Wavefront OBJ file of the C-alpha trace (Angstrom):
o trace
v 4.858 -23.374 -17.503
v 5.930 -20.671 -15.087
v 7.736 -18.847 -18.038
v 5.720 -20.054 -20.895
v 2.432 -18.517 -19.682
v 3.947 -15.039 -19.118
v 5.911 -15.173 -22.371
v 2.766 -16.165 -24.413
v 0.803 -13.307 -22.592
v 3.274 -10.797 -23.650
v 3.603 -12.130 -27.092
v -0.200 -12.015 -27.768
v -0.558 -8.600 -26.005
v 2.151 -7.099 -28.445
v 0.552 -8.997 -31.329
v -2.905 -7.434 -30.719
v -1.500 -3.826 -29.984
v 0.633 -3.872 -33.109
v -2.212 -5.099 -35.333
v -5.157 -3.225 -34.042
v -5.307 -0.889 -37.213
v -5.081 -4.097 -39.477
v -7.863 -5.968 -37.545
v -10.290 -2.983 -37.152
v -12.139 -4.038 -40.349
v -12.285 -7.585 -39.354
v -14.577 -7.686 -36.354
v -14.315 -11.425 -35.535
v -10.572 -11.343 -35.559
v -10.458 -8.031 -33.516
v -12.505 -9.766 -30.763
v -10.596 -12.948 -30.936
v -7.159 -11.483 -30.585
v -8.226 -8.726 -28.045
v -9.488 -11.370 -25.519
v -6.645 -14.024 -25.908
v -4.273 -12.206 -23.678
v -6.862 -12.193 -20.851
v -7.711 -15.649 -21.489
v -4.038 -16.697 -20.981
v -3.861 -14.461 -17.774
v -6.945 -16.508 -16.577
v -5.164 -19.880 -17.325
v -1.896 -18.585 -15.811
v -3.592 -17.503 -12.495
v -5.658 -20.752 -12.337
v -2.591 -22.895 -12.960
v -0.374 -21.068 -10.505
v -2.903 -20.816 -7.669
v -4.381 -24.348 -8.025
v -7.759 -25.417 -6.428
v -7.764 -22.922 -3.797
v -10.673 -20.991 -2.231
v -11.405 -17.324 -3.221
v -12.475 -17.540 -6.990
v -13.801 -13.976 -6.781
v -10.858 -12.431 -8.683
v -10.822 -15.236 -11.274
v -14.578 -14.435 -11.861
v -13.703 -10.815 -12.199
v -11.067 -11.513 -14.802
v -13.626 -13.636 -16.732
v -16.180 -10.863 -16.579
v -13.469 -8.367 -17.829
v -12.925 -10.745 -20.851
v -16.521 -10.558 -21.894
v -16.246 -6.701 -21.404
v -13.335 -6.628 -23.801
v -15.606 -7.981 -26.469
v -18.783 -6.170 -25.512
v -17.102 -2.782 -25.690
v -16.125 -3.280 -29.393
v -19.857 -3.159 -30.265
v -21.126 -0.751 -27.347
v -19.125 1.561 -25.314
v -21.791 1.725 -22.763
v -22.296 -1.877 -22.637
v -18.725 -2.562 -22.124
v -18.564 -0.044 -19.350
v -21.364 -1.776 -17.541
v -19.609 -5.089 -17.886
v -16.478 -3.870 -16.707
v -18.138 -2.127 -13.692
v -19.374 -5.642 -12.750
v -15.597 -6.958 -13.052
v -14.516 -4.077 -10.642
v -17.099 -5.198 -8.202
v -15.553 -8.691 -8.191
v -12.167 -7.093 -7.590
v -13.570 -5.009 -4.776
v -14.846 -8.055 -3.220
v -11.490 -10.128 -3.780
v -9.445 -7.320 -2.329
v -11.680 -6.886 0.563
v -11.296 -10.659 1.360
v -7.515 -10.098 1.343
v -7.308 -7.172 3.727
v -4.836 -7.439 6.311
v -5.834 -6.564 9.855
v -3.981 -3.407 10.096
v -3.490 -1.072 7.221
v -1.604 2.035 8.438
v 1.497 3.990 7.589
v 4.062 5.812 9.599
v 6.791 8.135 8.602
v 9.103 6.455 11.156
v 8.826 3.138 9.696
v 10.935 1.907 6.623
v 9.335 1.953 3.319
v 9.079 -1.269 1.347
v 11.080 -1.940 -1.908
v 8.024 -0.411 -3.796
v 8.060 2.673 -1.611
v 4.999 1.922 0.373
v 5.135 2.033 4.327
v 4.487 -0.881 6.296
v 4.010 -0.106 9.942
v 1.015 1.407 11.932
v 0.959 5.104 12.958
v -1.427 7.614 13.936
v -2.128 8.442 10.508
v -4.579 5.870 9.021
v -3.321 4.397 5.839
v -6.769 3.708 4.770
v -7.582 7.550 5.126
v -4.383 8.305 3.069
v -5.364 5.990 0.370
v -8.764 7.106 0.246
v -7.881 10.693 -0.120
v -5.372 9.970 -2.660
v -7.782 8.285 -5.036
v -10.565 10.728 -4.285
v -8.289 13.683 -5.021
v -7.435 12.271 -8.431
v -10.838 11.245 -9.229
v -12.182 14.714 -8.362
v -9.659 16.596 -10.361
v -9.845 14.127 -13.541
v -13.589 13.791 -13.268
v -14.499 17.598 -13.139
v -11.908 18.094 -16.181
v -13.702 15.206 -18.121
v -17.136 16.246 -17.427
v -16.437 19.801 -18.755
v -15.943 18.380 -22.158
v -19.088 16.169 -21.715
v -21.561 18.783 -20.887
v -22.367 19.834 -24.626
v -23.038 16.719 -26.771
v -22.326 13.714 -24.275
v -24.156 14.845 -21.197
v -26.021 11.527 -21.608
v -22.971 9.527 -20.478
v -22.039 11.683 -17.498
v -23.951 9.488 -14.963
v -22.648 6.213 -16.129
v -19.059 7.553 -16.330
v -19.266 8.980 -12.661
v -20.818 5.930 -11.504
v -17.876 3.855 -13.119
v -15.374 6.250 -11.674
v -16.695 5.658 -8.168
v -16.556 1.917 -8.622
v -12.928 1.813 -10.094
v -11.917 4.361 -7.397
v -13.117 1.936 -4.795
v -11.419 -0.875 -6.431
v -8.173 1.118 -6.414
v -8.441 2.206 -2.879
v -9.263 -1.505 -1.769
v -6.201 -2.623 -3.685
v -4.204 -0.021 -1.743
v -5.683 -1.169 1.468
v -4.391 -4.725 0.793
v -0.788 -3.616 0.781
v -0.199 -6.235 -1.938
v 2.319 -4.757 -4.216
v 0.851 -6.646 -7.346
v -2.598 -5.571 -6.461
v -1.445 -1.841 -5.982
v 0.381 -1.898 -9.366
v -2.414 -3.608 -11.145
v -5.025 -1.121 -9.723
v -2.900 1.918 -10.597
v -2.297 0.584 -14.268
v -6.038 0.093 -14.640
v -6.878 3.479 -13.483
v -4.316 4.845 -15.892
v -5.583 2.800 -18.833
v -9.185 3.904 -18.233
v -8.157 7.637 -17.675
v -6.537 7.549 -21.092
v -9.470 5.743 -22.734
v -11.865 8.112 -21.295
v -10.119 11.273 -22.029
v -9.324 9.954 -25.623
v -13.218 8.921 -25.937
v -14.852 12.091 -24.250
v -12.396 14.934 -24.325
v -9.624 15.124 -26.917
v -7.970 12.479 -29.127
v -4.693 11.230 -27.845
v -2.019 10.141 -30.342
v -1.283 6.282 -30.288
v -3.983 6.030 -27.514
v -4.595 2.367 -28.430
v -1.092 1.441 -27.513
v -1.173 3.280 -24.264
v -4.573 2.098 -23.394
v -4.018 -1.617 -24.119
v -0.492 -1.912 -22.820
v -1.481 -0.578 -19.457
v -4.690 -2.691 -19.477
v -3.120 -5.912 -20.066
v -0.302 -5.231 -17.549
v -2.980 -4.261 -15.180
v -4.840 -7.547 -15.478
v -1.604 -9.562 -15.314
v -0.635 -7.820 -11.927
v -4.126 -8.215 -10.513
v -3.960 -11.841 -11.423
v -0.541 -11.912 -9.882
v -1.953 -10.509 -6.751
v -4.442 -13.391 -6.380
v -1.566 -15.961 -6.992
v 0.492 -14.261 -4.482
v -2.115 -14.058 -1.742
v -2.399 -17.692 -1.682
v 1.243 -18.356 -0.788
l 1 2 3 4 5 6 7 8 9 10 11 12 13 14 15 16 17 18 19 20 21 22 23 24 25 26 27 28 29 30 31 32 33 34 35 36 37 38 39 40 41 42 43 44 45 46 47 48 49 50 51 52 53 54 55 56 57 58 59 60 61 62 63 64 65 66 67 68 69 70 71 72 73 74 75 76 77 78 79 80 81 82 83 84 85 86 87 88 89 90 91 92 93 94 95 96 97 98 99 100 101 102 103 104 105 106 107 108 109 110 111 112 113 114 115 116 117 118 119 120 121 122 123 124 125 126 127 128 129 130 131 132 133 134 135 136 137 138 139 140 141 142 143 144 145 146 147 148 149 150 151 152 153 154 155 156 157 158 159 160 161 162 163 164 165 166 167 168 169 170 171 172 173 174 175 176 177 178 179 180 181 182 183 184 185 186 187 188 189 190 191 192 193 194 195 196 197 198 199 200 201 202 203 204 205 206 207 208 209 210 211 212 213 214 215 216 217 218 219 220 221 222 223 224 225 226 227 228 229
């Protein structure tokens, strides 16, 4: 099962991404095949972790599954449901925080390039400034496109950016490599989606959005599995 689930997740993700144009006119099939990869990720995470405490991340994944369906019918509705999912991830990552989360230039980096030891420079501050800097630059650029005919969406978009930014920062705080990769991919996926939806169309956007999104959810689920070991 350790290999069957990941293989099935990859296959169903590629299937959905490949057939999005074909499925757009058949809403029921579009919803079904869109949520199947996330359902498989949930089952995989539950199978791997077993009956352990800390179900917040699994609840977050389940909420995101619902959001995947809702956003097909209402962008704002999907945004709100995804926001709830990110709140669950924030809580889950908070529960997994190590006692010390600082970096130093004198300590060796891990295999993924993240520093592991303590230093005078707080790791949490570094992570927060990194996320805040990206959010500020991207947010200002995006809002400049929304001012004319999409100003009513500025508040929910800014609120969502704050929440997903908090989620990403919290993932960085955990120093869990899977959580960090998952959070970065989620931010990337949503950035592409937002730019395509509110600013300028991006060629093959659905491929980039969904491939990074499914990968993000898999790594976030993997972080939950890994934290139990």
